[in-house]
LONU-445228 format. One record per atom (N, C-alpha, C, CB): residue in three letters; x, y, z. Coordinates in pm, whole numbers, padded with zeros to 5 digits, always signed. Glycine has a CB too. Layout:
N
ALAXYZ...
end
This chain:
266
MET-05699-02273+00715MET-05777-02153+00754MET-05895-02194+00841MET-05827-02075+00628ASN-05917-02119+00948ASN-06029-02148+01037ASN-06159-02106+00971ASN-06011-02077+01172SER-06249-02201+00947SER-06374-02171+00877SER-06494-02180+00971SER-06393-02265+00759SER-06469-02181+01102SER-06579-02190+01197SER-06668-02067+01188SER-06526-02206+01339PRO-06800-02082+01217PRO-06891-01969+01205PRO-06862-01863+01310PRO-07035-02017+01218PRO-06904-01739+01286PRO-06882-01632+01382PRO-06950-01662+01515PRO-06932-01499+01327ASN-06888-01616+01622ASN-06943-01630+01757ASN-07027-01507+01787ASN-06831-01649+01863ARG-07159-01525+01795ARG-07248-01411+01812ARG-07233-01344+01949ARG-07391-01456+01792SER-07167-01411+02043SER-07151-01352+02175SER-07036-01253+02179SER-07129-01461+02278ILE-06957-01247+02071ILE-06841-01158+02064ILE-06864-01057+01951ILE-06709-01238+02042ILE-06847-00932+01981ILE-06855-00829+01878ILE-06714-00776+01854ILE-06953-00713+01919HIS-06662-00804+01737HIS-06527-00760+01702HIS-06530-00616+01651HIS-06465-00854+01596PRO-06423-00541+01669PRO-06416-00409+01606PRO-06424-00422+01454PRO-06285-00335+01648VAL-06492-00330+01392VAL-06497-00326+01245VAL-06370-00258+01195VAL-06624-00251+01194VAL-06309-00317+01095VAL-06183-00266+01041VAL-06211-00185+00915VAL-06084-00381+01011LEU-06170-00059+00915LEU-06173+00023+00794LEU-06032+00021+00736LEU-06221+00171+00824ALA-06016-00049+00625ALA-05882-00073+00571ALA-05866-00009+00434ALA-05854-00221+00562GLY-05747+00043+00410GLY-05715+00099+00279GLY-05662-00009+00187GLY-05612+00211+00292ALA-05723-00019+00068ALA-05680-00118-00030ALA-05569-00064-00120ALA-05797-00163-00114GLY-05535+00065-00102GLY-05435+00124-00189GLY-05494+00157-00325GLY-05317+00031-00205PRO-05410+00201-00419PRO-05459+00248-00548PRO-05490+00139-00650PRO-05360+00340-00606GLY-05450+00016-00623GLY-05479-00091-00719GLY-05380-00204-00715GLY-05485-00035-00856ASP-05252-00174-00721ASP-05149-00276-00721ASP-05154-00353-00589ASP-05008-00213-00743PRO-05179-00485-00593PRO-05188-00561-00468PRO-05061-00555-00383PRO-05219-00705-00499GLU-04947-00534-00447GLU-04822-00529-00371GLU-04808-00400-00291GLU-04705-00544-00464LEU-04899-00306-00312LEU-04899-00184-00233LEU-04989-00195-00110LEU-04942-00067-00318LEU-05052-00311-00090LEU-05125-00335+00034LEU-05028-00339+00151LEU-05205-00467+00025THR-05069-00290+00266THR-04988-00309+00385THR-05006-00453+00435THR-05026-00207+00496LEU-04909-00500+00509LEU-04920-00635+00565LEU-05039-00644+00659LEU-04791-00674+00638LYS-05064-00537+00733LYS-05176-00537+00827LYS-05309-00546+00754LYS-05173-00412+00914ALA-05322-00475+00642ALA-05445-00483+00562ALA-05462-00624+00506ALA-05443-00380+00448LEU-05354-00683+00458LEU-05360-00818+00403LEU-05410-00917+00508LEU-05222-00861+00352ARG-05356-00909+00629ARG-05398-01001+00735ARG-05546-00982+00769ARG-05312-00982+00861ALA-05590-00856+00770ALA-05732-00830+00801ALA-05824-00885+00693ALA-05755-00679+00818ILE-05785-00867+00567ILE-05865-00918+00455ILE-05875-01070+00460ILE-05805-00872+00320GLU-05764-01135+00486GLU-05762-01282+00488GLU-05844-01338+00605GLU-05618-01332+00497ALA-05851-01265+00715ALA-05921-01315+00833ALA-06069-01278+00836ALA-05856-01263+00957ALA-06112-01192+00744ALA-06248-01138+00750ALA-06354-01241+00712ALA-06260-01019+00659ASP-06466-01238+00786ASP-06585-01315+00749ASP-06669-01239+00647ASP-06668-01347+00874VAL-06665-01106+00658VAL-06742-01019+00569VAL-06652-00905+00523VAL-06870-00965+00642VAL-06651-00879+00394VAL-06576-00766+00337VAL-06671-00683+00254VAL-06454-00816+00251LEU-06693-00559+00298LEU-06772-00463+00219LEU-06671-00377+00144LEU-06867-00375+00312HIS-06673-00386+00010HIS-06565-00322-00065HIS-06617-00219-00165HIS-06486-00426-00138ASP-06531-00122-00193ASP-06560-00022-00294ASP-06556-00085-00433ASP-06459+00094-00286ALA-06619-00017-00529ALA-06624-00068-00667ALA-06485-00071-00731ALA-06718+00018-00751LEU-06398+00021-00691LEU-06269+00033-00758LEU-06159-00051-00695LEU-06228+00176-00759VAL-06190-00130-00594VAL-06088-00217-00538VAL-06051-00323-00642VAL-06137-00284-00406ASP-05923-00338-00666ASP-05875-00427-00772ASP-05919-00572-00746ASP-05721-00420-00783PRO-05965-00644-00851PRO-06007-00783-00834PRO-05898-00872-00775PRO-06051-00839-00966ARG-05771-00840-00800ARG-05662-00920-00745ARG-05657-00908-00593ARG-05528-00878-00806ILE-05700-00794-00541ILE-05705-00776-00396ILE-05827-00847-00339ILE-05708-00626-00360LEU-05939-00838-00408LEU-06060-00908-00362LEU-06038-01059-00358LEU-06178-00874-00453ALA-05954-01109-00447ALA-05926-01253-00450ALA-05857-01300-00323ALA-05841-01288-00571LEU-05799-01208-00247LEU-05733-01244-00122LEU-05833-01270-00010LEU-05636-01134-00081ALA-05957-01225-00029ALA-06060-01242+00074ALA-06128-01377+00057ALA-06166-01127+00066ARG-06052-01483+00066ARG-06104-01618+00038ARG-06207-01661+00142ARG-05990-01719+00035ARG-06182-01630+00266ARG-06276-01669+00373ARG-06412-01603+00352ARG-06219-01632+00512ALA-06411-01471+00328ALA-06536-01399+00306ALA-06605-01445+00179ALA-06511-01248+00299SER-06528-01468+00075SER-06585-01510-00053SER-06652-01647-00041SER-06477-01514-00161ALA-06589-01737+00033ALA-06643-01873+00047ALA-06776-01876+00118ALA-06544-01961+00121SER-06799-01777+00206SER-06924-01775+00284SER-07026-01675+00228SER-06894-01742+00429GLY-06998-01619+00111GLY-07089-01521+00053GLY-07080-01385+00118GLY-07229-01572+00062GLY-06970-01360+00188GLY-06955-01234+00261GLY-06876-01127+00188GLY-06891-01260+00390LEU-06852-01147+00059LEU-06781-01047-00020LEU-06886-00959-00089LEU-06684-01114-00126ILE-06902-00836-00042ILE-07016-00752-00081ILE-06969-00622-00145ILE-07104-00722+00041ASP-07014-00598-00268ASP-06982-00475-00340ASP-07078-00365-00294ASP-06991-00496-00495VAL-07024-00262-00232VAL-07108-00150-00188VAL-07062-00020-00256VAL-07103-00135-00033GLY-06997-00035-00370GLY-06927+00077-00432GLY-07014+00182-00496GLY-06837+00025-00532LYS-06951+00298-00514LYS-07012+00411-00582LYS-06916+00451-00694LYS-07040+00532-00484ARG-06970+00464-00814ARG-06884+00503-00925ARG-06966+00571-01033ARG-06810+00381-00983CYS-06920+00689-01073CYS-06982+00764-01184CYS-07133+00775-01168CYS-06949+00696-01316GLY-07177+00805-01045GLY-07319+00826-01021GLY-07399+00699-00999GLY-07377+00898-01134ARG-07336+00582-01011ARG-07405+00456-00990ARG-07370+00404-00850ARG-07367+00351-01099HIS-07469+00392-00764HIS-07446+00350-00627HIS-07500+00210-00606HIS-07511+00448-00528ALA-07411+00115-00571ALA-07457-00019-00537ALA-07538-00015-00408ALA-07338-00116-00523MET-07502+00076-00319MET-07570+00088-00190MET-07551+00231-00140MET-07515-00016-00087LYS-07656+00287-00082LYS-07646+00422-00027LYS-07562+00420+00100LYS-07786+00481+00000GLN-07506+00538+00134GLN-07415+00543+00248GLN-07480+00498+00378GLN-07360+00682+00263HIS-07602+00540+00403HIS-07667+00500+00529HIS-07691+00349+00531HIS-07800+00575+00549GLU-07711+00289+00415GLU-07729+00143+00407GLU-07599+00071+00437GLU-07782+00103+00269ILE-07488+00128+00390ILE-07356+00071+00419ILE-07332+00074+00570ILE-07244+00149+00344CYS-07360+00188+00631CYS-07342+00200+00776CYS-07427+00099+00852CYS-07377+00342+00823ASP-07553+00084+00811ASP-07643-00011+00877ASP-07592-00154+00861ASP-07785+00001+00819LEU-07539-00186+00743LEU-07491-00321+00719LEU-07366-00351+00800LEU-07462-00342+00570LEU-07278-00253+00813LEU-07159-00272+00898LEU-07199-00306+01040LEU-07070-00145+00896VAL-07295-00231+01092VAL-07342-00255+01229VAL-07407-00393+01240VAL-07443-00144+01272ALA-07493-00427+01145ALA-07566-00554+01151ALA-07472-00674+01145ALA-07666-00561+01036GLU-07373-00668+01056GLU-07279-00781+01043GLU-07191-00794+01167GLU-07192-00764+00918ALA-07148-00681+01222ALA-07065-00686+01342ALA-07143-00746+01458ALA-07016-00546+01380ARG-07272-00714+01468ARG-07355-00767+01577ARG-07379-00917+01565ARG-07488-00695+01579LYS-07356-00971+01447LYS-07367-01117+01429LYS-07242-01189+01478LYS-07392-01150+01282GLY-07140-01114+01517GLY-07015-01174+01561GLY-06914-01192+01449GLY-07043-01306+01623ALA-06945-01140+01331ALA-06855-01153+01217ALA-06735-01059+01231ALA-06930-01125+01087ARG-06624-01103+01176ARG-06508-01014+01160ARG-06531-00937+01030ARG-06370-01096+01158VAL-06554-00807+01043VAL-06597-00725+00930VAL-06485-00630+00888VAL-06725-00646+00965VAL-06459-00629+00758VAL-06364-00533+00701VAL-06438-00447+00600VAL-06243-00606+00633ARG-06427-00317+00618ARG-06475-00221+00517ARG-06355-00180+00436ARG-06546-00094+00583LEU-06347-00231+00313LEU-06228-00215+00230LEU-06248-00101+00131LEU-06197-00346+00154LYS-06165+00001+00148LYS-06179+00123+00069LYS-06058+00142-00022LYS-06196+00245+00160GLY-06083+00195-00141GLY-05972+00227-00231GLY-05884+00333-00170GLY-06025+00272-00366GLY-05753+00323-00196GLY-05660+00423-00145GLY-05648+00417+00005GLY-05703+00562-00187ASP-05664+00531+00070ASP-05660+00542+00216ASP-05801+00573+00265ASP-05559+00651+00264PRO-05848+00502+00366PRO-05988+00522+00409PRO-06015+00663+00463PRO-06024+00421+00514MET-05910+00733+00504MET-05930+00863+00566MET-05916+00980+00468MET-05833+00880+00679ILE-05902+00949+00340ILE-05892+01054+00238ILE-06005+01034+00137ILE-05751+01052+00166PHE-06104+01122+00142PHE-06220+01119+00054PHE-06289+00982+00055PHE-06178+01154-00088GLY-06292+00918+00173GLY-06351+00785+00183GLY-06478+00779+00265GLY-06252+00693+00241ARG-06527+00894+00312ARG-06648+00901+00395ARG-06635+00815+00520ARG-06771+00857+00313ALA-06510+00798+00564ALA-06487+00717+00683ALA-06552+00777+00807ALA-06338+00701+00707ASN-06559+00909+00813ASN-06616+00974+00932ASN-06760+00929+00955ASN-06610+01126+00917GLU-06837+00911+00848GLU-06976+00870+00863GLU-06987+00727+00916GLU-07050+00882+00730GLU-06898+00642+00867GLU-06902+00502+00911GLU-06850+00487+01054GLU-06820+00414+00815ILE-06747+00563+01088ILE-06696+00561+01225ILE-06804+00608+01322ILE-06569+00650+01237ALA-06872+00717+01286ALA-06977+00770+01374ALA-07090+00670+01393ALA-07033+00900+01316ALA-07130+00601+01287ALA-07239+00504+01297ALA-07199+00386+01386ALA-07279+00454+01158LEU-07077+00340+01371LEU-07031+00227+01451LEU-07017+00265+01598LEU-06896+00175+01397ARG-06963+00382+01623ARG-06950+00427+01762ARG-07087+00445+01827ARG-06871+00560+01769ALA-07182+00499+01750ALA-07317+00518+01804ALA-07381+00385+01840ALA-07405+00592+01703ALA-07341+00279+01770ALA-07394+00145+01798ALA-07313+00072+01904ALA-07398+00063+01671GLY-07210+00139+01958GLY-07128+00077+02061GLY-07030-00025+02007GLY-07215+00013+02162ILE-06994-00013+01880ILE-06903-00108+01815ILE-06768-00040+01793ILE-06963-00159+01680GLY-06662-00110+01828GLY-06527-00057+01812GLY-06487-00045+01666GLY-06428-00143+01885VAL-06388+00039+01641VAL-06339+00063+01504VAL-06186+00055+01504VAL-06388+00201+01450GLU-06132-00008+01404GLU-05987-00007+01381GLU-05962+00048+01241GLU-05925-00151+01398ILE-05865+00137+01230ILE-05832+00197+01101ILE-05697+00144+01053ILE-05830+00351+01110ILE-05693+00096+00930ILE-05566+00054+00869ILE-05542+00144+00748ILE-05568-00099+00827PRO-05444+00232+00755PRO-05422+00324+00643PRO-05375+00253+00517PRO-05320+00430+00682GLY-05392+00319+00405GLY-05349+00264+00277GLY-05274+00368+00196GLY-05467+00212+00197VAL-05209+00324+00091VAL-05139+00416+00002VAL-05243+00492-00080VAL-05039+00339-00092THR-05243+00623-00069THR-05341+00702-00143THR-05295+00724-00287THR-05365+00837-00073ALA-05390+00750-00374ALA-05362+00755-00518ALA-05257+00859-00554ALA-05489+00782-00595ALA-05257+00972-00484ALA-05162+01078-00519ALA-05018+01034-00500ALA-05189+01203-00435THR-04990+00966-00390THR-04852+00922-00368THR-04816+00806-00460THR-04832+00881-00222ALA-04914+00722-00494ALA-04888+00614-00589ALA-04858+00671-00728ALA-05009+00518-00596ALA-04933+00772-00768ALA-04909+00835-00899ALA-04773+00902-00901ALA-05018+00937-00931ALA-04739+00972-00794ALA-04609+01039-00787ALA-04495+00937-00795ALA-04598+01122-00658ALA-04512+00823-00728ALA-04409+00719-00732ALA-04395+00661-00872ALA-04440+00609-00632SER-04509+00638-00938SER-04507+00580-01072SER-04437+00671-01172SER-04648+00550-01119VAL-04465+00801-01160VAL-04407+00900-01251VAL-04265+00938-01207VAL-04496+01025-01258GLN-04228+00894-01086GLN-04100+00932-01025GLN-04090+01083-01011GLN-03982+00878-01108LEU-04195+01138-00952LEU-04210+01282-00936LEU-04234+01314-00789LEU-04324+01336-01023SER-04150+01399-00732SER-04173+01444-00596SER-04280+01553-00598SER-04042+01497-00532LEU-04381+01536-00514LEU-04487+01636-00507LEU-04440+01762-00435LEU-04609+01578-00437THR-04329+01752-00365THR-04272+01868-00298THR-04132+01896-00352THR-04268+01846-00146SER-04091+02020-00340SER-03958+02062-00383SER-03917+02181-00298SER-03956+02098-00536ARG-03797+02179-00245ARG-03753+02289-00160ARG-03756+02423-00232ARG-03613+02262-00108GLU-03739+02417-00365GLU-03733+02540-00442GLU-03870+02595-00480GLU-03651+02517-00566VAL-03962+02507-00521VAL-04086+02558-00581VAL-04215+02503-00520VAL-04086+02527-00726ALA-04207+02403-00436ALA-04331+02343-00381ALA-04307+02296-00239ALA-04379+02225-00469ARG-04341+02381-00145ARG-04322+02348-00003ARG-04450+02299+00062ARG-04270+02469+00072SER-04553+02278-00016SER-04679+02229+00038SER-04751+02148-00069SER-04769+02347+00086VAL-04842+02061-00022VAL-04927+01982-00111VAL-05069+01990-00056VAL-04878+01833-00122ILE-05165+02007-00144ILE-05305+02009-00100ILE-05384+01910-00184ILE-05365+02152-00112PHE-05465+01827-00116PHE-05553+01731-00182PHE-05694+01790-00184PHE-05550+01591-00111ILE-05757+01789-00301ILE-05890+01849-00317ILE-05978+01750-00393ILE-05882+01986-00392THR-06104+01741-00356THR-06196+01661-00435THR-06245+01744-00554THR-06317+01612-00348GLY-06241+01684-00670GLY-06288+01752-00791GLY-06426+01708-00833GLY-06192+01729-00903HIS-06496+01637-00742HIS-06627+01581-00778HIS-06715+01583-00655HIS-06613+01437-00835GLY-06817+01667-00653GLY-06906+01676-00539GLY-07010+01567-00537GLY-06974+01810-00538SER-07084+01557-00428SER-07186+01453-00414SER-07297+01467-00518SER-07246+01456-00275ASP-07314+01589-00571ASP-07416+01611-00674ASP-07359+01603-00815ASP-07482+01747-00654GLY-07233+01561-00827GLY-07171+01545-00958GLY-07107+01670-01015GLY-07271+01496-01053THR-07117+01781-00945THR-07059+01906-00995THR-06923+01930-00931THR-07153+02025-00966LEU-06852+02031-00982LEU-06725+02072-00924LEU-06754+02148-00795LEU-06642+02158-01024PRO-06706+02101-00681PRO-06735+02170-00555PRO-06674+02310-00553PRO-06683+02088-00437PRO-06735+02404-00481PRO-06678+02538-00470PRO-06547+02535-00392PRO-06778+02633-00402GLN-06454+02621-00432GLN-06325+02631-00366GLN-06286+02778-00355GLN-06217+02550-00443ASP-06188+02806-00271ASP-06127+02939-00269ASP-06018+02938-00375ASP-06069+02975-00126TRP-06058+02963-00499TRP-05966+02950-00612TRP-05850+03048-00602TRP-06042+02972-00743ALA-05875+03167-00550ALA-05768+03265-00535ALA-05661+03214-00438ALA-05824+03400-00485ALA-05706+03152-00328ALA-05610+03097-00231ALA-05529+02984-00294ALA-05684+03047-00105LEU-05595+02901-00373LEU-05523+02792-00440LEU-05420+02846-00539LEU-05621+02700-00513ALA-05457+02951-00611ALA-05365+03010-00708ALA-05243+03071-00639ALA-05437+03118-00791ARG-05261+03119-00516ARG-05150+03180-00442ARG-05065+03077-00368ARG-05204+03281-00344LEU-05110+02953-00363LEU-05049+02853-00278LEU-04899+02836-00301LEU-05118+02721-00299GLY-04861+02829-00428GLY-04720+02811-00458GLY-04669+02670-00434GLY-04640+02906-00379GLY-04760+02575-00415GLY-04721+02435-00395GLY-04781+02348-00503GLY-04764+02386-00258THR-04806+02222-00469THR-04866+02128-00564THR-05012+02105-00525THR-04787+01993-00566ILE-05101+02114-00623ILE-05243+02090-00602ILE-05278+01958-00668ILE-05330+02208-00658VAL-05344+01871-00594VAL-05387+01742-00648VAL-05539+01732-00637VAL-05317+01623-00574PHE-05604+01720-00751PHE-05749+01702-00754PHE-05780+01554-00771PHE-05814+01786-00868TYR-05855+01499-00677TYR-05905+01362-00689TYR-06038+01366-00765TYR-05922+01295-00548MET-06059+01268-00849MET-06187+01253-00921MET-06222+01381-00998MET-06301+01219-00823GLY-06122+01443-01060GLY-06144+01571-01124GLY-06144+01572-01275GLY-06043+01663-01078ALA-06124+01455-01339ALA-06108+01454-01484ALA-06229+01510-01557ALA-06080+01314-01530ARG-06349+01481-01509ARG-06470+01529-01576ARG-06480+01681-01574ARG-06594+01470-01511HIS-06414+01743-01478HIS-06421+01889-01464HIS-06285+01954-01492HIS-06469+01927-01324ALA-06200+01885-01570ALA-06065+01935-01594ALA-06065+02074-01656ALA-05989+01839-01684SER-06151+02095-01753SER-06156+02225-01820SER-06199+02335-01723SER-06252+02220-01940MET-06298+02306-01642MET-06348+02405-01546MET-06244+02434-01438MET-06478+02356-01482ILE-06172+02329-01393ILE-06067+02349-01294ILE-05960+02442-01349ILE-06004+02214-01254ALA-05918+02416-01472ALA-05817+02503-01534ALA-05867+02646-01546ALA-05778+02450-01672ASP-05989+02663-01592ASP-06046+02797-01607ASP-06050+02872-01475ASP-06186+02790-01667ARG-06096+02804-01369ARG-06109+02870-01239ARG-05972+02914-01186ARG-06177+02775-01138LEU-05872+02828-01201LEU-05739+02861-01149LEU-05676+02975-01230LEU-05649+02738-01152ILE-05694+02973-01361ILE-05638+03080-01444ILE-05707+03212-01413ILE-05651+03045-01593GLU-05839+03208-01400GLU-05913+03330-01365GLU-05869+03386-01230GLU-06064+03301-01363ALA-05826+03295-01140ALA-05783+03337-01007ALA-05639+03386-01003ALA-05799+03223-00909GLY-05570+03375-01118GLY-05436+03430-01125GLY-05323+03332-01143GLY-05411+03506-01007LEU-05352+03201-01150LEU-05245+03105-01171LEU-05196+03111-01315LEU-05293+02963-01136ASP-05067+03108-01333ASP-05005+03117-01466ASP-05062+03009-01558ASP-04851+03104-01455PRO-05116+03046-01674PRO-05170+02946-01767PRO-05066+02845-01814PRO-05230+03014-01887ALA-04938+02879-01802ALA-04831+02787-01845ALA-04787+02693-01734ALA-04712+02867-01894THR-04853+02697-01619THR-04820+02605-01510THR-04836+02460-01557THR-04910+02632-01386ALA-04740+02377-01520ALA-04745+02237-01562ALA-04856+02162-01489ALA-04610+02168-01536SER-04917+02066-01558SER-05018+01979-01498SER-05006+01840-01556SER-05160+02035-01520MET-05060+01745-01484MET-05060+01607-01532MET-05185+01536-01484MET-04933+01531-01485VAL-05246+01461-01574VAL-05359+01374-01540VAL-05306+01231-01538VAL-05479+01391-01640VAL-05325+01163-01426VAL-05284+01022-01414VAL-05409+00939-01391VAL-05180+01002-01297MET-05431+00845-01479MET-05548+00759-01471MET-05507+00617-01433MET-05625+00759-01604ASN-05584+00555-01344ASN-05558+00418-01301ASN-05417+00403-01243ASN-05577+00321-01417ALA-05379+00493-01155ALA-05244+00492-01099ALA-05211+00357-01037ALA-05228+00602-00995SER-05094+00305-01069SER-05035+00180-01018SER-05091+00055-01083SER-05055+00172-00871ARG-05193+00068-01167ARG-05255-00049-01231ARG-05188-00077-01366ARG-05407-00027-01249PRO-05208-00196-01421PRO-05146-00227-01550PRO-05189-00134-01662PRO-05179-00369-01589ASP-05309-00077-01653ASP-05359+00012-01758ASP-05340+00160-01723ASP-05507-00015-01784GLU-05245+00189-01635GLU-05218+00329-01600GLU-05180+00409-01725GLU-05106+00338-01494THR-05235+00529-01737THR-05197+00622-01843THR-05176+00760-01783THR-05304+00627-01956ARG-05098+00842-01854ARG-05066+00977-01806ARG-05074+01074-01923ARG-04926+00982-01740ARG-05119+01193-01894ARG-05121+01299-01994ARG-05071+01428-01930ARG-05264+01319-02052GLY-04969+01485-01992GLY-04913+01609-01940GLY-04954+01727-02027GLY-04761+01599-01932ALA-04970+01843-01966ALA-05009+01963-02041ALA-04980+02086-01957ALA-05158+01959-02080ARG-04967+02201-02023ARG-04974+02326-01951ARG-05119+02345-01907ARG-04925+02447-02039LEU-05139+02421-01801LEU-05271+02434-01741LEU-05377+02475-01841LEU-05266+02534-01628ILE-05345+02566-01931ILE-05444+02617-02025ILE-05493+02509-02120ILE-05386+02733-02104ASP-05414+02405-02139ASP-05450+02296-02230ASP-05487+02168-02155ASP-05336+02268-02326LEU-05516+02181-02027LEU-05534+02064-01941LEU-05635+01964-01994LEU-05575+02108-01804ALA-05750+02012-02042ALA-05859+01922-02081ALA-05846+01871-02224ALA-05991+01992-02066ASP-05756+01928-02303ASP-05743+01885-02442ASP-05697+01739-02449ASP-05643+01976-02518GLY-05759+01665-02537GLY-05716+01527-02561GLY-05770+01425-02463GLY-05570+01521-02560LEU-05847+01468-02365LEU-05907+01371-02272LEU-06031+01310-02337LEU-05942+01438-02135ALA-06024+01181-02362ALA-06136+01112-02427ALA-06240+01070-02324ALA-06086+00989-02505ALA-06355+01024-02373ALA-06464+00984-02284ALA-06420+00874-02188ALA-06586+00938-02364GLU-06337+00781-02237GLU-06294+00672-02149GLU-06201+00723-02040GLU-06225+00562-02230ASP-06127+00830-02069ASP-06042+00890-01967ASP-06125+00952-01856ASP-05950+00995-02029LEU-06235+01014-01894LEU-06317+01082-01796LEU-06385+00984-01701LEU-06421+01167-01865ALA-06405+00862-01747ALA-06471+00761-01665ALA-06374+00687-01574ALA-06543+00662-01753ALA-06244+00700-01600ALA-06144+00628-01522ALA-06115+00701-01390ALA-06014+00612-01603PRO-06074+00627-01287PRO-06028+00695-01165PRO-05904+00776-01198PRO-05999+00592-01050ALA-05912+00906-01181ALA-05805+00993-01229ALA-05769+01099-01126ALA-05846+01060-01359LEU-05643+01138-01132LEU-05590+01247-01051LEU-05543+01357-01144LEU-05474+01199-00960ILE-05556+01482-01101ILE-05497+01594-01171ILE-05397+01659-01077ILE-05606+01696-01218MET-05271+01663-01118MET-05165+01725-01039MET-05121+01853-01108MET-05044+01627-01019ILE-05116+01962-01033ILE-05088+02093-01090ILE-04983+02164-01005ILE-05217+02178-01100GLY-04884+02223-01070GLY-04787+02303-00995GLY-04650+02301-01058GLY-04779+02253-00854ALA-04564+02389-01009ALA-04429+02401-01065ALA-04349+02273-01048ALA-04356+02516-01000ALA-04375+02195-00941ALA-04301+02071-00920ALA-04328+01970-01031ALA-04338+02012-00785ILE-04440+01984-01100ILE-04477+01889-01206ILE-04389+01909-01330ILE-04625+01906-01245ASP-04327+02026-01343ASP-04241+02053-01458ASP-04138+01945-01482ASP-04170+02186-01440ALA-04082+01891-01374ALA-03975+01792-01387ALA-04021+01667-01460ALA-03922+01755-01250ALA-04151+01635-01449ALA-04203+01515-01514ALA-04269+01543-01647ALA-04300+01446-01423VAL-04333+01660-01661VAL-04410+01688-01781VAL-04321+01728-01897VAL-04512+01797-01755GLN-04223+01815-01872GLN-04126+01856-01973GLN-04193+01904-02102GLN-04031+01741-02004LEU-04282+02000-02087LEU-04352+02059-02201LEU-04294+02196-02233LEU-04503+02069-02173PRO-04306+02239-02357PRO-04265+02375-02391PRO-04351+02477-02319PRO-04271+02398-02542ARG-04300+02597-02302ARG-04373+02700-02230ARG-04481+02766-02316ARG-04278+02805-02180SER-04488+02733-02443SER-04588+02793-02531SER-04729+02766-02478SER-04574+02738-02674LEU-04813+02868-02482LEU-04950+02854-02436LEU-05038+02788-02539LEU-05006+02987-02398THR-04984+02755-02655THR-05064+02689-02760THR-05036+02539-02765THR-05035+02751-02897CYS-04953+02488-02670CYS-04919+02346-02674CYS-05042+02261-02646CYS-04807+02314-02573LYS-05044+02144-02705LYS-05152+02049-02685LYS-05108+01942-02586LYS-05197+01987-02818VAL-05205+01862-02539VAL-05172+01760-02443VAL-05073+01663-02504VAL-05298+01687-02397ASN-04970+01632-02428ASN-04863+01548-02476ASN-04860+01421-02393ASN-04728+01621-02471SER-04889+01309-02453SER-04891+01183-02378SER-04749+01144-02343SER-04960+01071-02458ILE-04725+01114-02215ILE-04593+01068-02177ILE-04602+00929-02115ILE-04526+01166-02080GLY-04721+00868-02126GLY-04743+00740-02059GLY-04692+00624-02141GLY-04891+00720-02029
end
């Protein structure tokens, strides 16, 4: 491996790369090559340690930097991350901003792209496997179905202030497809209430998938009205997805009774 110091006369494009949902084998080859070649890697808190171990060059030079945000704890504020990306690139370093899942889905990539462009620094985007598709693959569940789900919508279930962001709940209830809430476990009860109040059938199937693709992945299936039942404190702290819709029936296989409790299928 070439361990020569960065050439300050050359400014390389900063790479925004998706680390995928956790399983290192779900990394793209392009992301792997970028990680291995990087002098500096600014990574999210939830990037799997097995993936960080691939950044040997950055780690050896002290360039492996945790800038993650998790459960209200911020290692670094967003404007500080942007400033650091610019500063490291100007030193001639090969910089990778490593984000969980796909950098263009709930990854605040737009802010980092704008900051780099404003500084006259190029940007390269390497997509990653997003958590929803990883969860669907793990459960062997198609998020779409010609019969009952002709659309999929990804929604954030956690706002910057820690609350459930406002949505057009009536439109979501009418969607007739699959709804996937990212980071929604803490607000599972409120999500269910809002959708039911908006007209979605309380017996609609739902599933919470925590730590998708990782060795500690767990799943909980329920009818919508019972969505939050049985979710423990440790579940609420885990990176979790909530999938809701008729297409989920094939995987959840719960009775139609509205009194059913959460049934672990993991």
